[in-house]
VOVO-308298 format. One record per atom (N, C-alpha, C): residue number from 1; residue in three letters; atom name; x, y, z. Coordinates in Angstrom, 2 decimals. Each point is the difference from the previous one (the first is absolute). Layout:
BEGIN
+-----+-----+----+---------+---------+---------+
!   i !  aa ! at !      px !      py !      pz !
+-----+-----+----+---------+---------+---------+
! NUM ! ALA ! CA !       X !       Y !       Z !
...
+-----+-----+----+---------+---------+---------+
//
This chain:
BEGIN
+-----+-----+----+---------+---------+---------+
!   i !  aa ! at !      px !      py !      pz !
+-----+-----+----+---------+---------+---------+
!   1 ! UNK !  N !  109.08 !   72.10 !   88.05 !
!   1 ! UNK ! CA !    0.82 !    1.02 !   -0.61 !
!   1 ! UNK !  C !   -0.82 !    1.26 !   -0.20 !
!   2 ! UNK !  N !    0.60 !    1.12 !    0.29 !
!   2 ! UNK ! CA !   -0.67 !    1.27 !   -0.21 !
!   2 ! UNK !  C !    0.00 !    0.36 !   -1.47 !
!   3 ! UNK !  N !   -1.04 !    0.71 !   -0.42 !
!   3 ! UNK ! CA !   -0.05 !    0.48 !   -1.38 !
!   3 ! UNK !  C !    0.78 !    1.28 !   -0.12 !
!   4 ! UNK !  N !    0.46 !    0.26 !   -1.20 !
!   4 ! UNK ! CA !    0.76 !    1.21 !   -0.27 !
!   4 ! UNK !  C !   -0.93 !    1.14 !   -0.39 !
!   5 ! UNK !  N !    0.34 !    1.21 !    0.44 !
!   5 ! UNK ! CA !   -0.69 !    1.18 !   -0.50 !
!   5 ! UNK !  C !    0.46 !    0.24 !   -1.43 !
!   6 ! UNK !  N !   -0.65 !    0.91 !   -0.69 !
!   6 ! UNK ! CA !    0.38 !    0.32 !   -1.37 !
!   6 ! UNK !  C !    1.46 !    0.48 !   -0.08 !
!   7 ! UNK !  N !    0.38 !    0.88 !    0.91 !
!   7 ! UNK ! CA !    1.37 !    0.54 !    0.02 !
!   7 ! UNK !  C !    1.02 !   -1.12 !    0.32 !
!   8 ! UNK !  N !   -0.35 !   -0.85 !    0.97 !
!   8 ! UNK ! CA !    0.90 !   -1.11 !    0.35 !
!   8 ! UNK !  C !    0.15 !   -0.96 !   -1.17 !
!   9 ! UNK !  N !   -1.10 !   -0.28 !   -0.66 !
!   9 ! UNK ! CA !    0.05 !   -0.92 !   -1.14 !
!   9 ! UNK !  C !    0.86 !    0.57 !   -1.12 !
!  10 ! UNK !  N !   -0.10 !    1.30 !   -0.24 !
!  10 ! UNK ! CA !    0.81 !    0.63 !   -1.04 !
!  10 ! UNK !  C !    1.49 !   -0.19 !    0.30 !
!  11 ! UNK !  N !    0.38 !    0.17 !    1.24 !
!  11 ! UNK ! CA !    1.40 !   -0.18 !    0.38 !
!  11 ! UNK !  C !    0.40 !   -1.46 !   -0.08 !
!  12 ! UNK !  N !   -0.87 !   -0.90 !    0.43 !
!  12 ! UNK ! CA !    0.30 !   -1.44 !   -0.09 !
!  12 ! UNK !  C !    0.18 !   -0.43 !   -1.45 !
!  13 ! UNK !  N !   -0.83 !    0.51 !   -0.90 !
!  13 ! UNK ! CA !    0.14 !   -0.35 !   -1.42 !
!  13 ! UNK !  C !    1.40 !    0.37 !   -0.50 !
!  14 ! UNK !  N !    0.48 !    1.16 !    0.41 !
!  14 ! UNK ! CA !    1.34 !    0.43 !   -0.41 !
!  14 ! UNK !  C !    1.06 !   -0.88 !    0.64 !
!  15 ! UNK !  N !   -0.15 !   -0.30 !    1.29 !
!  15 ! UNK ! CA !    0.98 !   -0.86 !    0.68 !
!  15 ! UNK !  C !    0.02 !   -1.41 !   -0.59 !
!  16 ! UNK !  N !   -1.17 !   -0.53 !   -0.35 !
!  16 ! UNK ! CA !   -0.02 !   -1.33 !   -0.63 !
!  16 ! UNK !  C !    0.73 !    0.04 !   -1.32 !
!  17 ! UNK !  N !   -0.13 !    1.09 !   -0.72 !
!  17 ! UNK ! CA !    0.69 !    0.12 !   -1.28 !
!  17 ! UNK !  C !    1.51 !    0.16 !    0.20 !
!  18 ! UNK !  N !    0.40 !    0.87 !    0.92 !
!  18 ! UNK ! CA !    1.42 !    0.27 !    0.24 !
!  18 ! UNK !  C !    0.70 !   -1.10 !    0.80 !
!  19 ! UNK !  N !   -0.75 !   -0.67 !    0.85 !
!  19 ! UNK ! CA !    0.47 !   -1.01 !    0.95 !
!  19 ! UNK !  C !    0.67 !    0.62 !    1.23 !
!  20 ! UNK !  N !    0.57 !    1.18 !   -0.13 !
!  20 ! UNK ! CA !    0.53 !    0.75 !    1.12 !
!  20 ! UNK !  C !    0.25 !    1.43 !   -0.46 !
!  21 ! UNK !  N !   -0.08 !    0.93 !    0.93 !
!  21 ! UNK ! CA !    0.24 !    1.38 !   -0.40 !
!  21 ! UNK !  C !   -0.04 !    0.96 !    1.17 !
!  22 ! UNK !  N !    0.63 !    1.14 !   -0.21 !
!  22 ! UNK ! CA !   -0.02 !    1.11 !    0.94 !
!  22 ! UNK !  C !   -1.23 !    0.85 !   -0.28 !
!  23 ! UNK !  N !   -0.36 !    0.85 !    0.93 !
!  23 ! UNK ! CA !   -1.18 !    0.86 !   -0.17 !
!  23 ! UNK !  C !    0.10 !    0.79 !   -1.30 !
!  24 ! UNK !  N !    1.19 !    0.53 !   -0.31 !
!  24 ! UNK ! CA !    0.17 !    0.76 !   -1.24 !
!  24 ! UNK !  C !   -0.26 !   -0.86 !   -1.24 !
!  25 ! UNK !  N !    0.34 !   -1.30 !    0.05 !
!  25 ! UNK ! CA !   -0.28 !   -0.91 !   -1.12 !
!  25 ! UNK !  C !   -1.51 !   -0.14 !   -0.20 !
!  26 ! UNK !  N !   -0.72 !   -0.06 !    1.11 !
!  26 ! UNK ! CA !   -1.46 !   -0.13 !   -0.07 !
!  26 ! UNK !  C !   -0.62 !    1.26 !   -0.59 !
!  27 ! UNK !  N !    0.44 !    1.14 !    0.49 !
!  27 ! UNK ! CA !   -0.53 !    1.28 !   -0.48 !
!  27 ! UNK !  C !    0.27 !    0.15 !   -1.49 !
!  28 ! UNK !  N !    1.18 !   -0.38 !   -0.43 !
!  28 ! UNK ! CA !    0.38 !    0.10 !   -1.41 !
!  28 ! UNK !  C !   -0.97 !   -0.75 !   -0.91 !
!  29 ! UNK !  N !   -0.53 !   -1.11 !    0.47 !
!  29 ! UNK ! CA !   -0.91 !   -0.84 !   -0.80 !
!  29 ! UNK !  C !   -1.46 !    0.44 !    0.08 !
!  30 ! UNK !  N !   -0.29 !    0.95 !    0.86 !
!  30 ! UNK ! CA !   -1.39 !    0.45 !    0.19 !
!  30 ! UNK !  C !   -0.37 !    1.04 !   -1.05 !
!  31 ! UNK !  N !   -1.30 !    0.07 !   -0.28 !
!  31 ! UNK ! CA !   -0.49 !    0.95 !   -0.98 !
!  31 ! UNK !  C !   -0.03 !    1.41 !    0.58 !
!  32 ! UNK !  N !    0.05 !    0.97 !   -0.91 !
!  32 ! UNK ! CA !   -0.13 !    1.40 !    0.40 !
!  32 ! UNK !  C !   -1.45 !    0.30 !    0.34 !
!  33 ! UNK !  N !   -0.29 !    0.83 !    0.92 !
!  33 ! UNK ! CA !    0.95 !    0.68 !    0.88 !
!  33 ! UNK !  C !    0.53 !   -0.98 !    1.06 !
!  34 ! UNK !  N !    1.30 !   -0.03 !    0.13 !
!  34 ! UNK ! CA !    0.63 !   -0.93 !    0.93 !
!  34 ! UNK !  C !   -0.23 !    0.44 !    1.45 !
!  35 ! UNK !  N !   -0.25 !   -0.96 !    0.88 !
!  35 ! UNK ! CA !   -0.20 !    0.36 !    1.41 !
!  35 ! UNK !  C !    1.32 !    0.44 !    0.64 !
!  36 ! UNK !  N !   -0.12 !    0.65 !    1.13 !
!  36 ! UNK ! CA !    1.18 !    0.44 !    0.74 !
!  36 ! UNK !  C !    0.76 !   -1.20 !    0.56 !
!  37 ! UNK !  N !    1.29 !    0.17 !    0.17 !
!  37 ! UNK ! CA !    0.86 !   -1.04 !    0.55 !
!  37 ! UNK !  C !   -0.55 !   -0.50 !    1.34 !
!  38 ! UNK !  N !   -0.36 !    0.92 !    0.88 !
!  38 ! UNK ! CA !   -0.51 !   -0.38 !    1.33 !
!  38 ! UNK !  C !   -1.27 !   -0.83 !   -0.09 !
!  39 ! UNK !  N !   -0.85 !    0.30 !   -0.97 !
!  39 ! UNK ! CA !   -1.25 !   -0.76 !   -0.17 !
!  39 ! UNK !  C !    0.32 !   -1.45 !   -0.36 !
!  40 ! UNK !  N !    0.87 !   -0.19 !   -0.96 !
!  40 ! UNK ! CA !    0.36 !   -1.36 !   -0.43 !
!  40 ! UNK !  C !    0.73 !   -0.73 !    1.12 !
!  41 ! UNK !  N !    0.89 !    0.69 !    0.69 !
!  41 ! UNK ! CA !    0.73 !   -0.60 !    1.11 !
!  41 ! UNK !  C !   -0.96 !   -0.47 !    1.09 !
!  42 ! UNK !  N !   -1.01 !    0.80 !    0.31 !
!  42 ! UNK ! CA !   -1.00 !   -0.36 !    1.01 !
!  42 ! UNK !  C !   -0.78 !   -1.23 !   -0.42 !
!  43 ! UNK !  N !   -0.41 !   -0.05 !   -1.26 !
!  43 ! UNK ! CA !   -0.78 !   -1.15 !   -0.50 !
!  43 ! UNK !  C !    0.85 !   -1.27 !    0.05 !
!  44 ! UNK !  N !    1.27 !    0.11 !   -0.36 !
!  44 ! UNK ! CA !    0.88 !   -1.18 !    0.04 !
!  44 ! UNK !  C !    0.17 !   -0.49 !    1.44 !
!  45 ! UNK !  N !    0.11 !    0.92 !    0.94 !
!  45 ! UNK ! CA !    0.12 !   -0.41 !    1.41 !
!  45 ! UNK !  C !   -1.29 !   -0.66 !    0.49 !
!  46 ! UNK !  N !   -1.14 !    0.47 !   -0.48 !
!  46 ! UNK ! CA !   -1.27 !   -0.65 !    0.34 !
!  46 ! UNK !  C !   -0.03 !   -1.42 !   -0.58 !
!  47 ! UNK !  N !    0.46 !   -0.14 !   -1.23 !
!  47 ! UNK ! CA !    0.07 !   -1.34 !   -0.62 !
!  47 ! UNK !  C !    0.91 !   -0.92 !    0.80 !
!  48 ! UNK !  N !    1.07 !    0.57 !    0.54 !
!  48 ! UNK ! CA !    0.92 !   -0.79 !    0.82 !
!  48 ! UNK !  C !   -0.69 !   -0.45 !    1.28 !
!  49 ! UNK !  N !   -0.75 !    0.89 !    0.64 !
!  49 ! UNK ! CA !   -0.73 !   -0.36 !    1.22 !
!  49 ! UNK !  C !   -1.06 !   -1.06 !   -0.27 !
!  50 ! UNK !  N !   -0.60 !    0.04 !   -1.18 !
!  50 ! UNK ! CA !   -1.02 !   -0.98 !   -0.37 !
!  50 ! UNK !  C !    0.60 !   -1.35 !   -0.41 !
!  51 ! UNK !  N !    1.33 !   -0.05 !   -0.16 !
!  51 ! UNK ! CA !    0.66 !   -1.25 !   -0.34 !
!  51 ! UNK !  C !    0.12 !   -0.28 !   -1.49 !
!  52 ! UNK !  N !   -0.22 !    1.01 !   -0.82 !
!  52 ! UNK ! CA !    0.12 !   -0.18 !   -1.45 !
!  52 ! UNK !  C !    1.42 !    0.28 !   -0.51 !
!  53 ! UNK !  N !    0.75 !    0.79 !    0.75 !
!  53 ! UNK ! CA !    1.30 !    0.51 !   -0.46 !
!  53 ! UNK !  C !    1.00 !   -0.09 !    1.15 !
!  54 ! UNK !  N !    1.26 !   -0.19 !   -0.36 !
!  54 ! UNK ! CA !    1.11 !    0.09 !    0.95 !
!  54 ! UNK !  C !    1.06 !    0.89 !   -0.63 !
!  55 ! UNK !  N !    1.06 !    0.26 !    0.74 !
!  55 ! UNK ! CA !    1.05 !    0.86 !   -0.55 !
!  55 ! UNK !  C !    1.39 !   -0.48 !    0.41 !
!  56 ! UNK !  N !    0.97 !    0.48 !   -0.79 !
!  56 ! UNK ! CA !    1.42 !   -0.11 !    0.34 !
!  56 ! UNK !  C !    0.47 !    1.43 !    0.24 !
!  57 ! UNK !  N !    0.69 !    0.21 !    1.11 !
!  57 ! UNK ! CA !    0.48 !    1.35 !    0.33 !
!  57 ! UNK !  C !    1.37 !    0.24 !   -0.62 !
!  58 ! UNK !  N !    0.14 !    1.18 !   -0.57 !
!  58 ! UNK ! CA !    1.27 !    0.47 !   -0.53 !
!  58 ! UNK !  C !    0.23 !    1.39 !    0.60 !
!  59 ! UNK !  N !    0.56 !    0.03 !    1.19 !
!  59 ! UNK ! CA !    0.14 !    1.27 !    0.70 !
!  59 ! UNK !  C !   -1.38 !    0.51 !    0.38 !
!  60 ! UNK !  N !   -0.31 !    1.22 !   -0.42 !
!  60 ! UNK ! CA !   -1.29 !    0.59 !    0.32 !
!  60 ! UNK !  C !   -1.08 !   -0.32 !   -1.03 !
!  61 ! UNK !  N !    0.37 !   -0.67 !   -1.05 !
!  61 ! UNK ! CA !   -0.97 !   -0.32 !   -1.05 !
!  61 ! UNK !  C !   -0.35 !   -1.48 !    0.04 !
!  62 ! UNK !  N !   -1.16 !   -0.33 !   -0.54 !
!  62 ! UNK ! CA !   -0.47 !   -1.38 !    0.02 !
!  62 ! UNK !  C !   -0.38 !   -0.45 !   -1.41 !
!  63 ! UNK !  N !    0.35 !   -1.25 !   -0.28 !
!  63 ! UNK ! CA !   -0.41 !   -0.62 !   -1.26 !
!  63 ! UNK !  C !   -1.10 !   -1.00 !    0.37 !
!  64 ! UNK !  N !   -1.16 !    0.18 !   -0.62 !
!  64 ! UNK ! CA !   -1.18 !   -0.80 !    0.33 !
!  64 ! UNK !  C !   -0.19 !   -1.13 !   -0.99 !
!  65 ! UNK !  N !   -0.59 !   -1.09 !    0.49 !
!  65 ! UNK ! CA !   -0.31 !   -1.15 !   -0.86 !
!  65 ! UNK !  C !   -1.27 !   -0.67 !    0.52 !
!  66 ! UNK !  N !   -0.78 !   -0.60 !   -0.90 !
!  66 ! UNK ! CA !   -1.25 !   -0.65 !    0.41 !
!  66 ! UNK !  C !    0.26 !   -1.29 !    0.77 !
!  67 ! UNK !  N !   -0.85 !   -0.24 !    1.00 !
!  67 ! UNK ! CA !    0.04 !   -1.26 !    0.75 !
!  67 ! UNK !  C !   -1.03 !   -0.99 !   -0.52 !
!  68 ! UNK !  N !   -0.96 !    0.49 !   -0.76 !
!  68 ! UNK ! CA !   -1.03 !   -0.85 !   -0.58 !
!  68 ! UNK !  C !    0.04 !    0.19 !   -1.50 !
!  69 ! UNK !  N !   -0.12 !   -1.08 !   -0.73 !
!  69 ! UNK ! CA !    0.04 !    0.08 !   -1.46 !
!  69 ! UNK !  C !   -1.33 !    0.53 !   -0.53 !
!  70 ! UNK !  N !    0.07 !    0.53 !   -1.19 !
!  70 ! UNK ! CA !   -1.21 !    0.51 !   -0.64 !
!  70 ! UNK !  C !   -1.01 !   -1.14 !   -0.18 !
!  71 ! UNK !  N !    0.48 !   -1.16 !   -0.36 !
!  71 ! UNK ! CA !   -0.88 !   -1.16 !   -0.21 !
!  71 ! UNK !  C !   -0.70 !   -0.39 !    1.30 !
!  72 ! UNK !  N !    0.73 !   -0.04 !    1.11 !
!  72 ! UNK ! CA !   -0.61 !   -0.36 !    1.28 !
!  72 ! UNK !  C !   -1.03 !    1.04 !    0.44 !
!  73 ! UNK !  N !    0.33 !    1.28 !   -0.17 !
!  73 ! UNK ! CA !   -0.95 !    1.05 !    0.37 !
!  73 ! UNK !  C !   -1.25 !   -0.09 !   -0.87 !
!  74 ! UNK !  N !    0.19 !   -0.19 !   -1.29 !
!  74 ! UNK ! CA !   -1.13 !   -0.10 !   -0.93 !
!  74 ! UNK !  C !   -0.90 !   -1.16 !    0.39 !
!  75 ! UNK !  N !    0.59 !   -1.14 !    0.30 !
!  75 ! UNK ! CA !   -0.77 !   -1.19 !    0.39 !
!  75 ! UNK !  C !   -0.85 !    0.29 !    1.24 !
!  76 ! UNK !  N !    0.62 !    0.58 !    1.03 !
!  76 ! UNK ! CA !   -0.73 !    0.27 !    1.24 !
!  76 ! UNK !  C !   -1.05 !    1.09 !   -0.20 !
!  77 ! UNK !  N !    0.35 !    1.03 !   -0.77 !
!  77 ! UNK ! CA !   -0.95 !    1.08 !   -0.27 !
!  77 ! UNK !  C !   -1.22 !   -0.54 !   -0.75 !
!  78 ! UNK !  N !    0.24 !   -0.83 !   -1.02 !
!  78 ! UNK ! CA !   -1.10 !   -0.52 !   -0.81 !
!  78 ! UNK !  C !   -0.89 !   -0.95 !    0.81 !
!  79 ! UNK !  N !    0.58 !   -0.79 !    0.88 !
!  79 ! UNK ! CA !   -0.81 !   -0.86 !    0.86 !
!  79 ! UNK !  C !   -0.91 !    0.84 !    0.89 !
!  80 ! UNK !  N !    0.55 !    1.07 !    0.56 !
!  80 ! UNK ! CA !   -0.78 !    0.90 !    0.84 !
!  80 ! UNK !  C !   -1.08 !    0.69 !   -0.83 !
!  81 ! UNK !  N !    0.37 !    0.50 !   -1.15 !
!  81 ! UNK ! CA !   -0.93 !    0.67 !   -0.91 !
!  81 ! UNK !  C !   -1.14 !   -0.94 !   -0.40 !
!  82 ! UNK !  N !    0.36 !   -1.21 !   -0.39 !
!  82 ! UNK ! CA !   -0.99 !   -1.00 !   -0.42 !
!  82 ! UNK !  C !   -0.94 !   -0.33 !    1.16 !
!  83 ! UNK !  N !    0.54 !   -0.11 !    1.20 !
!  83 ! UNK ! CA !   -0.83 !   -0.28 !    1.16 !
!  83 ! UNK !  C !   -0.97 !    1.12 !    0.31 !
!  84 ! UNK !  N !    0.48 !    1.24 !   -0.09 !
!  84 ! UNK ! CA !   -0.84 !    1.16 !    0.33 !
!  84 ! UNK !  C !   -1.08 !    0.26 !   -1.04 !
!  85 ! UNK !  N !    0.27 !   -0.23 !   -1.25 !
!  85 ! UNK ! CA !   -0.93 !    0.41 !   -1.06 !
!  85 ! UNK !  C !   -0.69 !   -1.16 !   -0.71 !
!  86 ! UNK !  N !    0.55 !   -1.20 !    0.08 !
!  86 ! UNK ! CA !   -0.55 !   -1.12 !   -0.76 !
!  86 ! UNK !  C !   -0.19 !   -1.25 !    0.84 !
!  87 ! UNK !  N !   -0.12 !    0.16 !    1.31 !
!  87 ! UNK ! CA !   -0.24 !   -1.14 !    0.87 !
!  87 ! UNK !  C !    1.04 !   -1.09 !   -0.13 !
!  88 ! UNK !  N !    1.26 !    0.40 !   -0.24 !
!  88 ! UNK ! CA !    1.13 !   -0.93 !   -0.19 !
!  88 ! UNK !  C !   -0.18 !   -0.92 !   -1.20 !
!  89 ! UNK !  N !   -0.87 !    0.37 !   -0.93 !
!  89 ! UNK ! CA !   -0.25 !   -0.83 !   -1.18 !
!  89 ! UNK !  C !    0.74 !    0.55 !   -1.21 !
!  90 ! UNK !  N !    1.00 !   -0.75 !   -0.43 !
!  90 ! UNK ! CA !    0.75 !    0.38 !   -1.19 !
!  90 ! UNK !  C !   -0.94 !    0.04 !   -1.21 !
!  91 ! UNK !  N !   -0.88 !   -0.98 !   -0.06 !
!  91 ! UNK ! CA !   -0.96 !   -0.08 !   -1.11 !
!  91 ! UNK !  C !   -0.85 !    1.27 !   -0.08 !
!  92 ! UNK !  N !   -0.49 !    0.48 !    1.16 !
!  92 ! UNK ! CA !   -0.81 !    1.21 !    0.04 !
!  92 ! UNK !  C !    0.81 !    1.21 !   -0.47 !
!  93 ! UNK !  N !    1.25 !    0.07 !    0.43 !
!  93 ! UNK ! CA !    0.84 !    1.12 !   -0.38 !
!  93 ! UNK !  C !    0.26 !    0.01 !   -1.51 !
!  94 ! UNK !  N !    0.36 !   -1.14 !   -0.54 !
!  94 ! UNK ! CA !    0.27 !   -0.09 !   -1.44 !
!  94 ! UNK !  C !   -1.26 !    0.31 !   -0.79 !
!  95 ! UNK !  N !   -1.12 !   -0.52 !    0.45 !
!  95 ! UNK ! CA !   -1.27 !    0.27 !   -0.67 !
!  95 ! UNK !  C !   -0.31 !    1.49 !    0.00 !
!  96 ! UNK !  N !    0.21 !    0.65 !    1.12 !
!  96 ! UNK ! CA !   -0.24 !    1.44 !    0.11 !
!  96 ! UNK !  C !    0.85 !    0.77 !   -1.00 !
!  97 ! UNK !  N !    1.31 !   -0.29 !   -0.04 !
!  97 ! UNK ! CA !    0.88 !    0.75 !   -0.89 !
!  97 ! UNK !  C !   -0.24 !   -0.35 !   -1.47 !
!  98 ! UNK !  N !   -0.38 !   -1.22 !   -0.28 !
!  98 ! UNK ! CA !   -0.33 !   -0.37 !   -1.38 !
!  98 ! UNK !  C !   -1.22 !    0.79 !   -0.48 !
!  99 ! UNK !  N !   -0.99 !    0.13 !    0.87 !
!  99 ! UNK ! CA !   -1.19 !    0.77 !   -0.36 !
!  99 ! UNK !  C !    0.31 !    1.49 !   -0.11 !
! 100 ! UNK !  N !    0.75 !    0.51 !    0.96 !
! 100 ! UNK ! CA !    0.34 !    1.43 !    0.00 !
! 100 ! UNK !  C !    0.83 !    0.37 !   -1.23 !
! 101 ! UNK !  N !    0.89 !   -0.90 !   -0.40 !
! 101 ! UNK ! CA !    0.87 !    0.25 !   -1.14 !
! 101 ! UNK !  C !   -0.69 !   -0.36 !   -1.32 !
! 102 ! UNK !  N !   -1.24 !   -0.54 !    0.12 !
! 102 ! UNK ! CA !   -0.78 !   -0.42 !   -1.17 !
! 102 ! UNK !  C !    0.79 !   -0.95 !   -0.90 !
! 103 ! UNK !  N !    0.60 !   -1.00 !    0.65 !
! 103 ! UNK ! CA !    0.78 !   -0.98 !   -0.74 !
! 103 ! UNK !  C !   -0.92 !   -0.91 !   -0.81 !
! 104 ! UNK !  N !    0.44 !   -0.30 !   -1.21 !
! 104 ! UNK ! CA !   -0.76 !   -0.92 !   -0.84 !
! 104 ! UNK !  C !    0.30 !   -1.43 !    0.45 !
! 105 ! UNK !  N !   -0.83 !   -0.94 !   -0.44 !
! 105 ! UNK ! CA !    0.23 !   -1.41 !    0.31 !
! 105 ! UNK !  C !    1.36 !   -0.43 !   -0.53 !
! 106 ! UNK !  N !    0.36 !    0.48 !   -1.18 !
! 106 ! UNK ! CA !    1.30 !   -0.33 !   -0.59 !
! 106 ! UNK !  C !    1.15 !    0.51 !    0.88 !
! 107 ! UNK !  N !   -0.11 !    1.22 !    0.51 !
! 107 ! UNK ! CA !    1.05 !    0.55 !    0.86 !
! 107 ! UNK !  C !    0.11 !   -0.79 !    1.31 !
! 108 ! UNK !  N !   -1.13 !   -0.42 !    0.53 !
! 108 ! UNK ! CA !    0.01 !   -0.80 !    1.23 !
! 108 ! UNK !  C !    0.65 !   -1.36 !   -0.26 !
! 109 ! UNK !  N !   -0.30 !   -0.60 !   -1.13 !
! 109 ! UNK ! CA !    0.62 !   -1.28 !   -0.35 !
! 109 ! UNK !  C !    1.51 !    0.16 !   -0.16 !
! 110 ! UNK !  N !    0.44 !    1.09 !   -0.64 !
! 110 ! UNK ! CA !    1.44 !    0.25 !   -0.14 !
! 110 ! UNK !  C !    0.66 !    0.15 !    1.36 !
! 111 ! UNK !  N !   -0.65 !    0.73 !    0.89 !
! 111 ! UNK ! CA !    0.53 !    0.19 !    1.35 !
! 111 ! UNK !  C !    0.09 !   -1.34 !    0.72 !
! 112 ! UNK !  N !   -1.02 !   -0.82 !   -0.12 !
! 112 ! UNK ! CA !    0.01 !   -1.32 !    0.64 !
! 112 ! UNK !  C !    1.14 !   -0.86 !   -0.54 !
! 113 ! UNK !  N !    0.24 !    0.06 !   -1.30 !
! 113 ! UNK ! CA !    1.10 !   -0.77 !   -0.60 !
! 113 ! UNK !  C !    1.35 !    0.48 !    0.51 !
! 114 ! UNK !  N !    0.17 !    1.32 !    0.15 !
! 114 ! UNK ! CA !    1.25 !    0.54 !    0.53 !
! 114 ! UNK !  C !    0.23 !   -0.46 !    1.44 !
! 115 ! UNK !  N !   -1.04 !    0.05 !    0.81 !
! 115 ! UNK ! CA !    0.10 !   -0.44 !    1.39 !
! 115 ! UNK !  C !    0.33 !   -1.49 !    0.05 !
! 116 ! UNK !  N !   -0.66 !   -0.78 !   -0.84 !
! 116 ! UNK ! CA !    0.25 !   -1.45 !   -0.04 !
! 116 ! UNK !  C !    1.47 !   -0.27 !   -0.34 !
! 117 ! UNK !  N !    0.55 !    0.71 !   -0.98 !
! 117 ! UNK ! CA !    1.41 !   -0.17 !   -0.36 !
! 117 ! UNK !  C !    0.92 !    0.37 !    1.16 !
! 118 ! UNK !  N !   -0.31 !    1.12 !    0.66 !
! 118 ! UNK ! CA !    0.80 !    0.43 !    1.15 !
! 118 ! UNK !  C !   -0.01 !   -1.05 !    1.11 !
! 119 ! UNK !  N !   -1.17 !   -0.55 !    0.27 !
! 119 ! UNK ! CA !   -0.11 !   -1.03 !    1.04 !
! 119 ! UNK !  C !    0.76 !   -1.26 !   -0.36 !
! 120 ! UNK !  N !   -0.06 !   -0.37 !   -1.27 !
! 120 ! UNK ! CA !    0.73 !   -1.19 !   -0.47 !
! 120 ! UNK !  C !    1.51 !    0.22 !    0.10 !
! 121 ! UNK !  N !    0.46 !    1.21 !   -0.32 !
! 121 ! UNK ! CA !    1.42 !    0.32 !    0.09 !
! 121 ! UNK !  C !    0.48 !    0.00 !    1.44 !
! 122 ! UNK !  N !   -0.84 !    0.47 !    0.92 !
! 122 ! UNK ! CA !    0.36 !    0.00 !    1.43 !
! 122 ! UNK !  C !    0.10 !   -1.42 !    0.53 !
! 123 ! UNK !  N !   -0.82 !   -0.89 !   -0.52 !
! 123 ! UNK ! CA !   -0.02 !   -1.38 !    0.48 !
! 123 ! UNK !  C !    1.25 !   -0.78 !   -0.44 !
! 124 ! UNK !  N !    0.67 !    0.50 !   -1.01 !
! 124 ! UNK ! CA !    1.19 !   -0.71 !   -0.53 !
! 124 ! UNK !  C !    1.21 !    0.20 !    0.86 !
+-----+-----+----+---------+---------+---------+
//
């Protein structure tokens, strides 16, 4: 899977939230200064070529929707990120961020307990 550029990711975040939308819907949700209609339209068409987005035609206008879920993209992105920066080691990645965030032992234990609960709930 190809990675998203910053502009593409911004549009995908909006599409994941909306679930579907026209270019004007996307622009409406963007921060000021808002990009030009043609700029957003071009980025959406690039996303379509990359296989992230599809559309339904309504005359000359198109309503776009994501083909990949935010969860699936996040999973694939994080695997790639972990491989590139942490030798595919989840332990190395967590250790790095725990140190960078200066987490206390108590905070790490709380995090471990939350993850343990999540895993137990998924197993049910």
